N, C-alpha and C positions, 0 to 999 in steps of 0.2 A: 442458558449459557450462551450459545451462539445464536444470533437472530437471523443473519443473512450473510451471503457472500458479498462483502463490501466493496473491495477494490482489487483490481488486478494491475500490477505494475508492469508496464512495457518499457524496457530499457532502450532508449533512442539516442542516436548520434547528435541530433539537434532538436531541442524541445520546441522551438518556434516552428520549424518545418513540420514536425509531427503534429503540432496543434493545428496548423493550416490544413494538413491532410485530412484529419478527422473532422474538422469543422467545415471546410470548404468542399471537400469531395464526398463526405459521407453524411453531411448535414447534422453532425453531432453538435452539442453545445458545450461551452466551457462552464462546468458546474462549480469549479473552485480554482482560484489562482492566487498565489501569495508568494511574494519575495521572501526568501529564507536566509538571505545574507549575500555576500559577494559571490556572484556567478552561480547562485543557487535559487531555484524557483520550484514550487510545488504546483503542478498543473493537473487537474482532473477534468476529463471529458466524458460525456455520456450521451446516449441517444435522445434523451428528453429531460425536462426539469423533474418530471415525476419518477423517473427511473432511479433507483437507489444505487445500483452497482455502477461503478465508474472504472475507467482506465486512468491510471496515473502515468503520465508521460515523464519519465525520470532519465536524466542524463547519464549515459553509460560511463563516461570518463569520470564524472563526479562519484558515481557509485563505486567504481574501481578504486578511486583514491580513498574512499571511506572504508571500503571492505575489499581488500585485494583478493580474498578467496570467494567473493560472490560469483555465482553462476549467472552470467548475463545472457545466456543463450535461450532461456525460457522465461516466461512471465513469473512474477512473484505474486502470490495470492494473499490477500489480506481479508480475514474474516471480521465480521462486525459484532459488537456487543453493546448493550446499553449500560452494563455494570461490569467494568473490567476487573475490579478486585474480586468479585464473586466468580467470574469466569476463570480467573487465574487460580483461585483457591480450589475450585471444583476440578479443574483439569489436573492440577498438581496432586490432589487427593485421589484422582482416578489413575495415577501412575504415568501421566503424560510428562515427557521431558520438556519442561518449560524453562525459558531463559529469564533474564532480569527484566523487570518492568522499566520501561523507558518513558520519560516525560519529554515529549517533543513539542515544538511550537505548534504543531498541527494536531496534537492529541496524545493521550497515553496509549502505549502499545507494548506488546511483549511477543517474543518468538516462541514457537514450539516445534517439535519434530514428531513426525508420524512413525509408524513401525519400521519403515525403511530408511529413516534418517532424513527424509525430505523436510525442509524447513518452511514454515508458514508464519504469518503474523496475525495477531488479534489486536484490533484497534477499537477504542471506545468511541462510538458515534451516538450522541444524544440528540 
């Protein structure tokens, strides 16, 4: 069902400054960077090319405009699967509160909540 802890989203004021911090000061590398539209960019950094888990550097203002109720005070955790439909079905059948499947330019994903109502995302990474 879940293969790895995939991505942890850090909500930042300025993506380029955050990228410079992680790359220049901590010797991380940019593992993925893609323009997503006007004023929107998806940036992932990690400690090495071989490390699977990455930080997504996501613009706080943009997230707030997309989801006014988002809690930007803590990281967002994205778990990884190689078969998102199967993971979705298994979690739903296990009684997990799952949200709608989303087809994003960077992959398929869906939200789910734990027993305390904390929200997580599952993304397909093949």
